[in-house]
KEDO-326384 format. One line per 3 residues: number of its first residue (from 0); their letters; for each residue x, y, z of N, C-alpha, C, O, CB. Coordinates in steps of 0.001 Angstrom, whole numbers, plus 500000, padded with zeros to 6 digits. Atoms other than C-alpha are relative to their C-alpha. Glycine has a CB too. Layout:
N
NUM = A = X/Y/Z/X/Y/Z/X/Y/Z/X/Y/Z/X/Y/Z ~ ...;
This chain:
231
0 = XXX = 499515/499970/501367/610097/062055/748774/499095/499169/499110/498342/498310/499571/501443/499495/499924 ~ 500662/500831/501003/608629/060678/745588/501012/499731/498895/502052/500385/498827/498700/500691/499434 ~ 499165/500271/501159/610172/059179/742462/499143/500161/498762/498062/499580/498662/500634/498579/500067;
3 = XXX = 500797/499689/501186/609010/060449/739086/500776/499708/498723/502006/499652/498724/499562/501464/500022 ~ 499382/500189/501313/609664/059783/735407/500255/501363/499357/500067/502400/499994/499099/499120/499083 ~ 499669/498742/500671/610680/062398/732829/498782/500867/499707/498918/502019/499297/500722/499714/498718;
6 = XXX = 501235/499239/500171/607039/063469/732577/499483/500558/501336/498429/501191/501395/498931/499119/499352 ~ 500392/499514/498684/606891/064262/736284/498981/499137/500695/498355/499581/501657/499471/501365/499885 ~ 501019/500888/499446/604664/061276/737070/500616/498891/500858/501649/498318/500514/499175/499387/498873;
9 = XXX = 499614/501180/499216/605010/058704/739825/499601/498744/499228/498687/498770/498405/499331/500016/501418 ~ 500297/501242/500720/605016/055109/738613/500003/498770/500892/499914/497647/500396/500991/499807/498895 ~ 500002/501162/499132/605118/052916/741697/500090/500380/501467/500152/501555/501827/501135/499087/499639;
12 = XXX = 499904/499843/498553/605310/052425/745443/501472/500083/500396/502190/499084/500344/499291/498825/500738 ~ 498590/499788/499688/608640/053915/746547/500451/499304/501276/501650/499242/501547/500273/501464/500116 ~ 499645/500663/498749/608524/052036/749855/500189/498490/499837/500421/497783/500818/498936/500268/501038;
15 = XXX = 499712/501416/500249/608903/048618/748211/501501/499761/500057/502282/500709/500130/499434/499553/498628 ~ 498574/500304/500073/612237/046803/748163/500555/500551/498692/499811/500739/497729/500255/498467/500110 ~ 499397/499466/501232/614688/048144/745588/499860/499022/498847/499827/499430/497686/501479/500327/500224;
18 = XXX = 500197/501011/501045/614269/044866/743700/498623/500176/499345/498514/500228/498120/500139/498567/500591 ~ 501363/499876/500530/610489/045257/743334/499772/501367/499355/499121/501466/498314/498974/499774/501117 ~ 500168/498676/500597/610633/049004/742715/500759/500089/498678/500302/500740/497738/500485/501098/500969;
21 = XXX = 499244/500029/501248/613302/048410/740077/499221/499329/498884/499276/499764/497734/501320/499288/500203 ~ 500845/500658/501007/610958/046029/738288/498899/500937/499517/498593/500981/498325/499381/498710/500573 ~ 501024/499031/500397/608238/048682/738335/500594/501050/499062/499960/501466/498093/499384/500680/501243;
24 = XXX = 499329/498996/500815/610712/051147/736884/500270/499471/498592/500053/500181/497610/501309/500433/500663 ~ 499742/500610/501302/611709/048770/734075/498714/499845/499194/498679/500142/497999/500673/498639/500176 ~ 501280/500196/500699/608091/047954/733230/499440/501338/499517/498977/501458/498383/498976/499297/500927;
27 = XXX = 500580/498694/500330/607000/051590/733287/500725/500667/498838/500106/501361/498032/500035/500912/501218 ~ 499196/499302/501001/609832/052745/731039/500435/499084/498859/501431/499352/498186/501220/500610/500654 ~ 499618/500972/501030/609913/049799/728657/500036/500621/498605/500774/500148/497741/499035/498823/500010;
30 = XXX = 500026/499382/501316/609142/052086/725715/500907/501209/499865/500960/501829/498803/498617/500395/499670 ~ 499127/498835/500029/611644/054805/726625/501401/499629/499508/501804/498467/499567/500079/500635/501391 ~ 498642/500241/500484/615133/055188/725166/500972/499780/501149/501994/499115/500981/500470/501165/499142;
33 = XXX = 499104/500100/498846/616687/055424/728633/499174/499748/501251/498106/500336/501428/500860/501289/500158 ~ 500712/500321/498756/615645/053976/731995/500651/500757/501155/501757/500427/501584/500008/498458/500274 ~ 499536/499246/498837/616064/056497/734804/498800/500718/500610/497736/500806/499998/501131/501017/499610;
36 = XXX = 501071/499255/499331/613980/058462/737280/500638/501034/500915/501857/501071/501081/499053/499045/500807 ~ 499529/498958/499097/614242/061377/739691/499337/499836/501364/498114/499736/501467/499711/501403/499417 ~ 500517/499889/498631/613879/061298/743458/499788/501486/500264/500699/502288/500055/500988/499349/501069;
39 = XXX = 500334/498590/499783/612151/064566/744391/499550/500190/501448/498737/499426/501966/498886/500474/499008 ~ 500382/499683/498625/611861/066098/747848/500118/501492/500265/500404/502275/499359/500866/499219/500993 ~ 499937/498578/499655/611820/069398/749711/500997/500230/501128/501762/499336/501489/498607/500524/500404;
42 = XXX = 499038/499644/498950/613759/071193/752438/499783/499164/501262/500748/498848/501959/499890/501493/500336 ~ 500260/500857/498834/612041/069140/755170/500744/498678/499860/501347/498185/500813/498482/499745/500166 ~ 499313/501262/500263/613418/065995/753570/501497/500145/500231/502105/499322/500915/499730/499526/498567;
45 = XXX = 498554/499842/499903/616957/067346/753329/500446/500326/501424/501545/499949/501831/500468/501089/499052 ~ 499622/499676/498620/616960/068676/756871/499989/498775/500913/500804/498668/501829/499062/501058/500559 ~ 500163/501122/499066/615869/065417/758466/500530/498668/499479/501025/497856/500260/498555/499845/500340;
48 = XXX = 499687/501326/500529/616615/062522/756102/501115/500000/498948/501937/499084/498925/498763/499400/499406 ~ 499051/499989/501102/618717/063539/753088/499522/499125/498850/498486/498467/498941/501367/499536/500477 ~ 500281/500850/501153/618739/061815/749686/501273/499244/499650/502233/499840/499162/499487/500840/498778;
51 = XXX = 498846/500813/500367/621185/058959/749209/501276/500468/500668/501344/500576/501892/500182/500007/498511 ~ 498707/499558/499478/624777/060150/749580/499915/501397/500612/500730/501745/501467/501047/499982/498892 ~ 500171/498652/499462/623561/063687/750308/499304/499899/501354/498091/499705/501430/499184/500904/499016;
54 = XXX = 500510/500227/498646/623127/063490/754064/499258/501224/500533/499402/502325/500003/501149/499638/500943 ~ 500811/498889/499477/620780/065624/756171/500845/501102/500633/502031/500913/500907/499008/499479/501022 ~ 499385/498859/499318/621618/069011/757712/500557/499528/501343/499879/498782/502049/498968/501164/500200;
57 = XXX = 499190/498904/500567/624212/070052/758866/501119/499542/499057/502048/500312/498813/500608/500794/501117 ~ 498954/500460/500908/626322/067919/756479/500005/500889/498747/498951/501076/498139/499786/498498/499618 ~ 499945/499119/501179/627528/070238/753646/499537/499295/498726/499716/498086/498580/501421/500523/499804;
60 = XXX = 500534/500570/501236/625934/069724/750213/500738/500468/498746/500457/499982/497651/498545/500345/499877 ~ 499368/499403/501172/628238/071720/747931/500644/498968/499082/500571/499103/497861/501036/500999/500436 ~ 499357/501033/500800/630142/068645/746770/498988/499306/499091/499299/498981/497945/500689/498976/500907;
63 = XXX = 501024/500716/500763/626912/067011/745602/499372/500887/498919/498960/500391/497871/498912/499480/500943 ~ 500429/499072/501051/625784/070133/743724/501047/500033/498884/500714/499977/497700/499773/501430/500580 ~ 498912/499900/500980/629189/070357/742030/500103/498753/499131/500469/498829/497958/501325/500240/500710;
66 = XXX = 499908/501271/500730/629059/066699/741013/498721/499692/499227/498615/498637/498601/500302/498860/500966 ~ 501306/500204/500653/625506/067097/739625/499261/498790/500562/498409/498206/499893/500185/499830/498491 ~ 500736/501082/499337/624364/064437/742079/498686/500531/500565/497654/499864/500490/500855/499364/501129;
69 = XXX = 501174/499382/499388/621922/066779/743815/499677/501296/499262/500551/502132/499031/500234/500269/501518 ~ 500463/498809/500723/619859/069414/741990/499025/500754/500903/498185/500151/501571/499321/499615/498627 ~ 500832/499168/499128/618178/072329/743773/499249/501043/499188/499800/501640/498263/500857/500685/501077;
72 = XXX = 500805/498960/500633/615354/074627/742682/499194/500732/501048/498633/500112/501952/499072/499406/498928 ~ 500757/499214/499015/613729/077465/744601/498500/499767/499862/497746/499957/500817/500311/501495/499843 ~ 501409/500312/500231/610390/076508/743040/499905/498647/499299/500905/498124/498808/499306/501118/499154;
75 = XXX = 500210/501257/500721/608891/073343/741576/500312/500189/498525/500916/499324/497891/498551/499496/500182 ~ 499755/499718/501414/609025/074973/738137/501497/500076/499703/501954/499562/498683/499317/501308/499592 ~ 498550/499878/500217/612728/075806/738505/500668/498635/500065/501524/498322/499237/500631/500947/501043;
78 = XXX = 499422/501336/499887/613587/072283/739667/499674/499179/498760/500549/498510/498209/499484/499289/501264 ~ 500412/500758/501181/611596/070752/736806/500828/500395/498785/501237/499537/498003/498510/500218/499716 ~ 499216/499528/501120/613457/072928/734311/501429/499500/500041/502002/499158/499006/499988/501489/499962;
81 = XXX = 498608/500434/499857/616858/071950/735688/500182/498511/499720/501229/498094/499224/500499/500316/501394 ~ 499854/501450/500186/616173/068211/735536/499305/499506/498736/499316/498309/498447/499445/499261/501208 ~ 500617/500387/501262/614257/068246/732258/498709/499230/500138/498398/498370/499314/500945/499199/499223;
84 = XXX = 501281/500665/499739/610929/067120/733703/498862/500967/499696/498993/502172/499914/499917/499500/501476 ~ 501161/499175/500292/607527/068394/732609/499496/500675/501281/499086/500002/502226/498882/499152/499357 ~ 500348/499254/498788/606712/071142/735119/498538/499825/500393/498234/499641/501572/500299/501471/499805;
87 = XXX = 501419/500164/499690/602928/070857/734857/499725/498598/500539/498934/498418/501466/499142/500268/498751 ~ 500179/501371/499523/603136/067105/735280/500503/499819/501418/499862/499147/502226/500710/499031/499083 ~ 499447/500110/498652/605342/067412/738356/499127/500728/501012/498913/500226/502115/501422/500555/500041;
90 = XXX = 500868/499250/499092/603095/070061/739921/498712/499226/500287/498243/499199/501425/499667/501380/499406 ~ 501219/500782/499807/600021/067880/739374/500268/498775/500867/499448/498409/501709/499419/499571/498647 ~ 499632/501174/499199/601809/064853/740830/500163/500376/501461/499679/499672/502347/501295/499368/499472;
93 = XXX = 499798/499551/498626/602859/066791/743918/498683/500370/500663/498495/500103/501850/500949/501187/500033 ~ 501299/499626/499432/599333/068144/744407/499238/498764/500469/498658/498746/501555/499162/500777/498967 ~ 500692/501247/499628/597894/064627/744402/500682/499333/501179/500018/498882/502112/499951/499029/498808;
96 = XXX = 499265/500663/498931/600643/063233/746612/499833/500738/501323/499637/500110/502364/501479/499895/499640 ~ 500144/499218/498765/600408/066070/749138/498614/499829/500614/498479/499738/501834/500264/501483/499724 ~ 501363/500233/499504/596641/065622/749411/499918/498639/500679/499339/498506/501757/498968/500089/498844;
99 = XXX = 500018/501350/499419/597128/061897/750028/500820/499928/501280/500428/499260/502237/500529/498982/498993 ~ 499134/500033/498816/599958/062483/752508/499293/500592/501211/499420/500077/502321/501307/500760/499732 ~ 500736/499389/498892/597780/064751/754617/498915/499067/500526/498631/499039/501724/499378/501327/499558;
102 = XXX = 501045/500945/499592/595048/062111/754639/500581/498685/500519/499891/497927/501200/499066/499720/498830 ~ 499356/501223/499533/597544/059302/755303/499754/498782/499138/499942/497652/499590/499552/499707/501364 ~ 500274/501127/500893/596597/057175/752285/500448/500330/498583/499996/501308/497988/498501/499641/500018;
105 = XXX = 499549/499837/501385/598395/056836/748946/498978/499334/499090/498970/498112/498935/501432/499390/499783 ~ 501085/500544/500823/595433/056435/746619/500480/499464/498661/499746/498736/497993/498955/501059/499766 ~ 499487/500441/501296/597651/055804/743573/500723/498655/500071/500488/497779/499239/500934/501043/499442;
108 = XXX = 499154/501196/499989/600096/053098/744644/500058/499285/501354/500813/498326/501513/501389/500375/499587 ~ 500093/500710/498723/599281/052127/748238/501240/500067/500869/501447/499199/501718/499687/498593/499745 ~ 498801/499871/499165/602540/053328/749748/499607/500223/501459/498719/501020/501761/500892/501163/499500;
111 = XXX = 500308/499872/498584/602509/052967/753516/498833/499160/500448/498245/499423/501497/499729/501410/500324 ~ 501169/500823/499663/599818/050277/753511/500379/498633/500557/499499/497836/500880/499128/499819/498777 ~ 499568/501308/499493/601943/047313/754695/501054/500171/501086/501669/501229/501221/500554/499126/498854;
114 = XXX = 498978/499983/498950/604211/046432/757600/501392/500138/499395/502266/500772/499986/499917/498724/500855 ~ 498694/499874/500656/607119/046104/755160/500283/501458/499655/501398/501936/499858/500057/499129/498724 ~ 499838/498574/500275/606573/049692/754024/500362/500761/501277/501262/501601/501270/498712/500577/499381;
117 = XXX = 499797/499284/498748/606446/050879/757627/501381/499752/500579/501920/500602/501288/498946/499603/501004 ~ 498677/500343/499486/609723/049136/758426/501031/501045/499594/501960/501329/500351/500426/498618/499501 ~ 499062/498989/500473/611536/051765/756356/499422/501412/500114/499961/502356/499536/500390/499714/498558;
120 = XXX = 500606/498689/499828/609276/054626/757374/500411/500644/501312/501218/500093/502061/498496/499891/499929 ~ 499753/499268/498764/609374/057169/760194/498789/499802/500900/497758/500448/500718/500267/501524/499727 ~ 501146/500375/499176/607149/055699/762890/499523/501141/500902/498439/501060/501481/500353/498797/500847;
123 = XXX = 500433/498845/499214/607040/059056/764701/499140/500956/499179/498541/501885/499721/501210/500741/500552 ~ 500765/499102/500865/605358/060674/761701/498566/499482/499844/498350/498296/499594/500683/500136/498612 ~ 501417/500358/500091/601559/060674/761600/499329/500802/498877/499798/501894/498557/499281/500255/501357;
126 = XXX = 500684/501260/499659/599126/059712/760214/500596/498753/499345/500210/497640/499699/498560/500101/499614 ~ 499414/501147/500666/601233/057474/757952/501521/500165/500001/502022/501193/499545/499447/499851/498548 ~ 498543/499873/499900/604956/056779/758554/500719/500056/498661/501919/500330/498623/500542/498862/500787;
129 = XXX = 499377/499990/501325/605596/056593/754791/499562/501165/499119/499963/501246/497958/499697/498716/499298 ~ 500532/498910/500828/603809/059749/753618/500140/501339/500716/499660/501513/501836/498522/499742/499646 ~ 499919/498634/499487/604698/063400/754179/499927/500954/498814/500404/500642/497723/501316/500226/500828;
132 = XXX = 500156/499035/501090/603876/066465/752123/501355/500511/499506/502324/500573/500263/499133/501177/500457 ~ 498801/499422/500623/606476/067916/749727/499607/501413/499581/499147/501635/498460/500521/499128/498753 ~ 500536/498653/500231/605734/071630/749991/500828/501107/500626/500406/502263/500650/498606/500082/500526;
135 = XXX = 499165/499018/499318/608581/073372/751808/501214/500321/499131/502193/499575/499125/500443/499480/501395 ~ 498903/499610/500892/610827/075202/749309/501279/500279/500800/501203/500647/501972/499606/501246/499172 ~ 499764/500432/501384/613525/074876/748096/499756/498512/499814/499534/497772/500772/501420/500337/499581;
138 = XXX = 500276/501384/500353/613053/071581/746283/501277/499357/499433/502148/500041/498895/498829/499914/498972 ~ 498772/500706/500358/615643/068912/745492/499668/498760/499162/498566/498214/499227/500791/499601/501273 ~ 500162/501218/500803/616132/066037/743074/501344/499301/499850/502393/499945/499835/499401/500328/498606;
141 = XXX = 498813/500820/500275/618620/063204/742540/499600/498934/498999/498532/498335/499117/500583/499353/501314 ~ 500296/500952/501074/618777/060949/739480/500327/498582/500455/501339/498347/501116/500796/500353/498718 ~ 499752/501406/499694/618488/057187/739880/499891/499175/498725/499022/499412/497886/499008/499482/501073;
144 = XXX = 499992/500900/501147/619291/054481/737329/499971/498560/500498/500191/498281/501676/501244/500250/499101 ~ 499972/501419/499664/619014/050725/737235/501443/499538/500173/502349/500019/499494/499289/499164/498910 ~ 498665/500559/499783/621989/048768/738540/499903/498535/500362/498818/498029/500647/500743/500768/501098;
147 = XXX = 499942/501419/499640/623088/045200/739250/500466/499851/501440/501469/500444/501839/500942/499226/499046 ~ 499624/500260/498617/623207/044006/742846/500550/498593/500168/501515/498381/500903/498808/500206/500921 ~ 499573/501386/499869/623578/040264/742471/499310/499159/498957/498712/499678/498014/499708/499461/501405;
150 = XXX = 500570/500920/500981/622406/037203/740621/499126/498966/500692/499383/498567/501828/501111/499306/499194 ~ 500824/501112/499522/619672/034635/741080/500387/498706/499291/499897/497633/499642/498503/500300/499784 ~ 499703/501144/500868/621228/032296/738514/501374/499422/500308/502248/499395/499442/499924/500412/498524;
153 = XXX = 498726/500609/499632/624064/030649/740414/500081/498552/499548/499255/498076/498769/500210/500084/501499 ~ 499792/501410/500328/625370/027102/740144/498832/499170/500523/498332/499424/501619/501337/499489/500591 ~ 501128/500844/499593/622639/024443/740303/500432/499065/501125/501489/498438/501060/499458/499186/498796;
156 = XXX = 499689/500832/498829/622547/022593/743627/498775/499180/500394/497654/499460/499969/500472/500879/501195 ~ 501125/500787/499495/620438/019974/745345/499531/500580/501333/499940/501679/501708/500397/498503/500162 ~ 500588/499483/498766/618529/020343/748627/501018/500187/501119/500740/500869/502105/498914/499078/500466;
159 = XXX = 498950/499832/498992/621793/020086/750603/501124/500896/499483/502199/500974/500076/500566/498634/500413 ~ 499079/499053/500637/623569/022595/748346/501289/499365/499498/502329/500018/499411/500338/501090/500961 ~ 498922/500631/500745/625848/020054/746773/499794/500326/498524/498670/500268/498027/500038/498449/500246;
162 = XXX = 500094/499650/501423/626621/021071/743175/499636/498758/499198/500203/497683/499394/501337/500611/499484 ~ 500434/501141/500812/624864/018857/740653/500283/500259/498519/500333/501399/498056/498492/499721/500217 ~ 499731/499927/501432/625597/018086/737023/498689/500105/499238/497605/500136/499820/500805/498771/499526;
165 = XXX = 501181/499882/500846/623238/018364/734096/499059/498825/500164/497846/498964/500007/500406/500126/498557 ~ 500829/501192/499847/622032/014833/734730/499415/499872/501402/498768/498872/501713/500808/498767/499673 ~ 500558/500010/498655/621113/015708/738334/500846/499301/501037/500460/499266/502205/498682/499373/499972;
168 = XXX = 499128/500701/499048/623967/013750/739952/500977/500980/500639/501404/501956/500023/500771/498854/499298 ~ 499075/499140/499271/626211/015298/742579/501410/499940/499416/501845/498914/498893/500031/499606/501469 ~ 498557/499984/500245/629766/016388/741855/500658/499793/501359/500563/500676/502211/500482/501357/499306;
171 = XXX = 499477/500328/498662/631599/014741/744783/500881/501102/500577/501823/501564/499935/500791/498707/499942 ~ 499166/499055/499276/632987/017202/747317/499847/501450/499618/500558/502298/500157/501379/499632/499828 ~ 500141/498615/500431/631774/020363/745576/498653/500555/500455/497602/499987/500158/500143/500111/498469;
174 = XXX = 501202/499366/499472/629273/022670/747284/499965/501462/499580/500996/502045/499245/499942/499875/501537 ~ 500143/498584/500350/627917/026132/746533/498876/500610/500834/497782/500052/500921/499714/500175/498474 ~ 501012/499324/499177/626060/028563/748798/500008/501499/499694/500873/501991/498968/500261/499751/501520;
177 = XXX = 500070/498552/500168/625022/032227/748886/499709/500391/498563/498967/499702/497863/501291/500641/500451 ~ 500252/499489/501342/625067/034242/745664/500622/499114/498926/500293/499258/497748/500533/501412/499873 ~ 499375/500903/500970/627214/031532/744007/499089/498833/499647/499356/498107/498690/501322/499475/500544;
180 = XXX = 500943/501099/500249/624288/029079/744168/498687/500570/499476/498388/501747/499674/499755/499167/501296 ~ 501302/499571/500492/620895/029237/742483/499145/500452/501192/499174/499826/502251/499294/498849/499205 ~ 500730/499393/498885/618561/031374/744615/498916/499075/500554/498160/498465/499799/499374/501313/499557;
183 = XXX = 501057/500791/499356/616357/029567/747123/498642/500680/499854/497609/500061/500109/500322/499782/501490 ~ 501255/499269/500147/613740/032256/746420/499480/499959/498568/498476/500601/498258/500182/501440/500438 ~ 500507/500193/501357/613372/031288/742771/499877/501272/499191/498952/501399/498388/498683/499344/500056;
186 = XXX = 500042/498760/500767/614109/034741/741382/499332/501149/500713/499350/502275/500218/499308/499768/498723 ~ 500589/498925/499208/612258/036706/744051/501035/500619/500920/502131/500081/501075/498814/499483/500814 ~ 499075/499324/499090/613879/039126/746491/499210/500609/501153/498733/501739/501044/500821/501095/499255;
189 = XXX = 500822/499497/498896/612121/039504/749854/500610/501188/500732/499888/501917/501413/499754/498901/500979 ~ 499413/498847/499329/614622/042059/751136/501434/499772/500418/502092/498836/499965/499189/500361/501196 ~ 498610/499969/499571/617919/042736/752858/500459/498635/500520/499736/497976/501267/500191/501063/501076;
192 = XXX = 499432/501246/499503/620138/039711/753481/499524/498769/499278/499741/497655/499756/499698/499858/501426 ~ 500542/501158/500704/618470/037488/750902/501080/499087/499433/500812/497920/499149/499101/500459/498889 ~ 498863/500851/500350/621882/036231/749820/500738/499548/501257/501154/498394/501359/500963/500744/499057;
195 = XXX = 499207/500284/498807/623572/036408/753223/499326/498957/500881/499986/498048/501384/500236/501279/500795 ~ 500719/500955/499144/620856/034536/755152/500141/498573/499513/500565/497712/500284/498534/500363/500072 ~ 499816/501358/500508/620840/031461/752896/501457/499549/500036/501728/498367/500248/499479/499907/498587;
198 = XXX = 498582/500368/499949/624658/031563/752779/500367/499487/501395/501120/498522/501524/500891/501210/499620 ~ 499715/500438/498635/624780/031255/756578/499362/498646/500298/500004/497741/500832/499506/501040/501004 ~ 500732/501236/499708/622133/028547/756811/500585/498811/499251/500904/497780/499845/498527/500160/499644;
201 = XXX = 499527/501126/500802/623327/026392/753944/501504/499814/500124/502018/498721/499886/499624/500197/498542 ~ 498581/500170/499692/626967/027109/754750/500180/499102/501211/501086/498270/501237/500668/501357/500245 ~ 499962/500868/498817/626327/025503/758150/499680/498563/499617/500374/497631/500023/499011/500495/501073;
204 = XXX = 500375/501349/500428/624570/022546/756551/501097/499356/499162/501362/498159/499269/498694/500038/499206 ~ 498917/500494/500829/627380/022225/754052/501159/499508/500870/501713/498436/500628/500475/501093/499035 ~ 498926/500413/499095/629978/022116/756844/499668/498718/500723/500533/497864/500924/500287/501086/501005;
207 = XXX = 500433/501234/499325/627958/019464/758632/500116/498806/499063/500562/497734/499474/498548/500136/500503 ~ 499917/501098/500970/627759/017350/755472/501446/499598/499736/501765/498413/499639/499323/500398/498684 ~ 498585/500289/500245/631493/017661/754849/500586/499228/501173/501357/498288/500979/500794/501303/499765;
210 = XXX = 499502/500685/498812/632213/016600/758428/499538/498543/500031/500302/497637/500365/499537/500726/501266 ~ 500523/501368/500029/629951/013574/758070/500700/499165/498935/500973/497982/499141/498489/500011/499747 ~ 499312/500703/501076/631628/012658/754791/501392/499573/500432/501826/498457/500146/500082/500878/498757;
213 = XXX = 498660/500328/499530/635058/012802/756385/499967/498892/501047/500831/498016/501066/500676/501239/500572 ~ 500113/501023/498961/633897/010720/759348/499729/498633/499391/500261/497619/499842/498891/500362/500990 ~ 500326/501273/500660/632462/008069/757044/501223/499398/499310/501412/498182/499323/498874/500204/498977;
216 = XXX = 498841/500509/500732/635678/007817/755016/501163/499702/500936/502021/498873/500634/500435/500999/498935 ~ 498913/500209/499059/637946/008011/758058/501317/500518/499486/502373/500058/499921/500127/498554/500326 ~ 498774/499535/500631/640453/009934/756003/500074/501520/500029/499121/502210/499667/500089/499490/498559;
219 = XXX = 499794/498555/500018/641890/013411/756454/500079/500507/498570/499699/501641/498278/501274/500376/500769 ~ 499918/499605/501401/642553/013453/752726/498612/500242/499423/498414/501139/498603/500733/498933/499185 ~ 501363/499852/500487/638841/013029/752101/499424/501349/500434/498718/502011/499674/499116/498847/500511;
222 = XXX = 500479/498709/499512/638107/016066/754274/500602/501138/499183/499911/502096/498836/500340/500176/501489 ~ 499336/498962/500784/640669/018130/752367/499387/500109/498605/499199/501210/498088/501504/499711/499896 ~ 500602/499993/501331/639141/017098/749034/498586/500577/500054/498140/501257/499130/499975/498576/499410;
225 = XXX = 501384/499543/499868/635655/017848/750312/499921/501520/500202/498875/502131/499986/499319/499281/501169 ~ 500026/498571/499714/636680/021397/751221/500194/500871/498775/500524/502050/498903/501047/500327/501000 ~ 500006/499194/501211/636667/022512/747593/498638/500680/499908/497728/500179/499248/500297/499130/498724;
228 = XXX = 501294/499353/499859/633883/024953/748293/500013/501346/499297/500975/502105/499423/499632/500169/501480 ~ 500148/498691/500641/632694/027908/746214/498899/500761/500712/497765/500288/500791/499683/499859/498477 ~ 500963/499182/499262/630956/030664/748183/499829/501322/499265/499060/502178/499704/500463/500236/501477;
């Protein structure tokens, strides 16, 4: 599959994380009235992989056609007309992509050139697990828009994930981890589990700190007060 704009042109490496690809989409369409794109594939794609909620053969597709989630065209020109994409632009994009897929190198955006790309590719497909031709009619498309997954701007914490005030001092007994705390990646998103992983690690450290605090005070009440935790 490829992802194209309303002119039928690719604008980025589709094998990046959804966070990074979303940034490419926003940058590319900064001058447009609406930010959206189309995932485009062929019958090979639908038979083996599917597109999003539309699962591969033999799962029925009628529901997705009826809901306008999945669009089908017997030719590239027909598909382009149905989704409002420039047909000549889409045909030219597919010609370039298919040539690159056969050679195993995406000359436009480097898709399939890193181990991260390969992680989500089909390692049984050669010569590149992230590139396959789109040339087996009929053709399919699904619309994609930007969405919110989480936040990087959680509550400010120190190195032990204790919540701190504006003056940098701790708020006694209050901790924050996971998506509720400021991201340990500083606004970046390396991939799946980027909220869950830190939540587990710093949640453990937080529990250890609370236990030490209770032991130092020698009071069960102190432990109860310390357990005011936001996750």
